[in-house]
N, C-alpha and C positions, 0 to 999 in steps of 0.2 A: 199626811202623816204615811211614811213607808210602813210595811208590812215587816216585821221581825219575824224570827225564827221561832220564837216562842209562839206569837199570836197566830201564827200559819199552822203549827203543831193544835193550839188548841180550837181554832176552824177545823181541823180535819176529824178531832174527836166530836166534834159537834156535828159533823153530817154524817162522817161514817158510822156513828153508833146508830144509826137507822137499822141497820143489818142484824144486829147483836138481837133483837127480840124474838124474832118470830120468821121463819122463810118456810113461804110457801113451795120453795124448790128442794125441802132436805130430801137426801137420801139414805139409803138402808145401809145397816154396818156394810155390809160388802162392795158399797157403790160408791162413786167419786164423781164431784161436779166442781166446776169452777165458773165463775161469773164477773163480767166487767160492765162499768155502768157508769154513772153519773148522779150528784145528789147537789141539791141546793139548800141552805139550811140558816137560821137565825134563831138566836138564843140571846132574850135578854137577861143580864146578867144582875145579880141585886147589890152590886158597886155603886156607891153615890158616882152619878155622872160618868157611868161608865161608856167607852167610846164602841158601841154593840154594831156591827156589820152584817150583811149578810154574805155570805161565801158560797161558791161554786167550786167543787173539786170532784176527782175521777173517784173510783170506788172499785174495791176487790172481794171475790167471796171464792173460799175453797173448801171442800169439804171431803173428806174420804173416810176409809172405818176407823183411822186412828186419830185422825185431827180436823179440827173446825176454826177456820180462819174468816172471822166474820166484823169486816170494818177493822176497827182497833182492838178485837178480844181474838184470843186463842187459845183455844182449849183444847186439853188431851183427853180421848176417852178411855180410859181404865175401864169402866165398865159402860155398855149402851144396850139396854133393852128397847121392845117397844114403849113401856111405860117409865122407866125408870133411867138415867142417865148420871153420873158424877165422873169428875174427875179434875186435873188440877188446871188452873187458870191464871194466863197472862194477859192483862189489858194495861193500853196507855190511858192515862184520861187527863183533862186538859182545863183543870183547874189551875186557879192562880192568875196573873198579872204583872205587868210592868207599870212604874210608876207614871210612864207617857200614856197608858191609856184611859185615864182619867187626872183631871186638874185637881181634886181632891187629894188625889193618891202621890201626890207630888212630895218628895221627902221618904217614901215609901221604898224599903226593899223589895227587890223583885220576889214573889212566890212564883218557885220553878211547877211546870206539870212533871207527875210521877209515871212511872212503870209501878204496877199494882200486881203482886204475885199470892196466890191461894188455893183456894178451891171453890168449885160451885159443882151444884146440882138441881136435876130438876124431874119431875114428877106429874107423869101427864096422867090427870084421873076422869071420872067421867064427865063432870059438869066443869071442868078446870085444869089450866097446868098452876104447880106450885113450883116456885125456883127460890134457892137461897143461894148465897156466898159469902165468903169470909176473905179479907184479902189486906194484908201489909203492905206498905211503901217499901218496894224494894229499891227505889232510886236512892233512900235516905234523906230526901230534904225535908217531910215533913216529920219523920220516923212516925206515923201514927198507923191507924188501922181504921178498918170501914166493914161493916155487914148490912147485908141486903135480905129482906124476905119481900116475896112478890107472888101475884096473882093475877092468872089472865084467862081470857074466854075468846077463843076463836069463831067468827059465825060466819058462812058461806052463803052467798045470795048470787046465783048464776054466775056473771064472769067478776065480781065483788065478794069481798070479805072485810071484815069489822074485826078488831081485837081490842075490847077495852082491857085497861090494866090499873093496878093499884100495888104499890110498892111502897115499903119503909125502908128508907136508907140511914143508919146508924152508924155515929162518926165519934170518934173518942176527943178526948181533950187534946192530945198534942196533935191532930188534925185540923180542929177548930181553931186551935190558939194558932198555926201557923199560916193558913188561910184567912183567919178573920178576925188575927188578933194584930193589937199594935203594941211595940215594944217601946221601952223608954225612951229610946235614943229616936224612934218615930213620931212621937207625940208632941201635939202642940195645943193650943188653946181651943181650938175646932174639932181637934182628934185625939182624945184623951186616951190614956193609956187603959187596954182591955186585955184580957188572957180570955181566952176559950175555954167552954167548956164541953163535956161529952152532950150530944144533943141526937134525936133523930128528924129528918126531914121525912114527909111522904108526898108522894108523888100519886097523879090520876093520870093517865093517858088513855089515847085512841089511835091506833093505826087503822087506815082505810087502806086495801089493796086491790087493784086493779090490775086483770090478767089480759095483757094487751094481746097477747099470742101464746102458744104452749110454753115459749122457754122467754116470754119476755113479761116484765113484772114492774106497776107502775104502782108505787104505795105513797100514801100523804102521814105524817108520824104528827099527832099535836099531843103537847103535856105540859103541864103544870105542876110546881113542884112546891109546897108549904115548907117554908124554912122553919126548923128548929128554932129555939127560944134563944138559945147562945149565940147564932149565928143573927138574928133578928135584932139582937143587942149591940150585936158589933156598930161602931162609930162610922165604919168603913160601909154601913150596908144603909139605905134608903127605903127597900123593897121587903115586903112579906112573903114573896115567893118569886118563882123563876120560870118563866115561860120559855117555851121551845117550838119552834115548827121546823119541818124538813120533807121534803118534797124529794123522790129519790127514783131512777129506771136503773134497771138492772136485766142484763141480758145472760143467759144460762147456756154454755155451750155444752 
């Protein structure tokens, strides 16, 4: 099966997302930094009999006083201090599928990936970093919205660092219905009509970083997301969680 445009975009989101959580190379408000690297990732989607494959792709990172580009996320820094940051956010997110991705999805219309726009903030406290974002579907595919609240804590030991995290991702009815619903014209005896409802997914993750050299970083990101009831109840889904593994190399210039 040849990869299509949508499959390549979804793979890019999977592996490039490893840069968006935490960067050991973050610069101060007046500095700038850019980097290149590569990453390999594997995500186990919850759809029935889904054709999951590992992907190897290049990555790009750039940050200055006003913007931060990390993988598929672009942030504008309207306010940035040592402890608190907030501003507009634009993100490409690779949800969705094509009918050819699974025999069970045959006869389903394509669910497209989207650009999401909104705002994000983070607050560095003594014991952890809190983060929040509110985004709407700027592409108009699902016409939905999503909100995330997260907390993470970085521990350093020599050349290694460890960052465990927990996050709650709330999606509205339109999002759940678009990506996990079954329309009347798509319903079959084995795939009954299903309408999505607003729900919350809970993510647990760990990023392990290693400094190969002052400007080189290797990181392993592991995560599992417990799906909300509205998604687990979908006839398109046969798992209660979604697992993700990413290995990333980044060189900063």
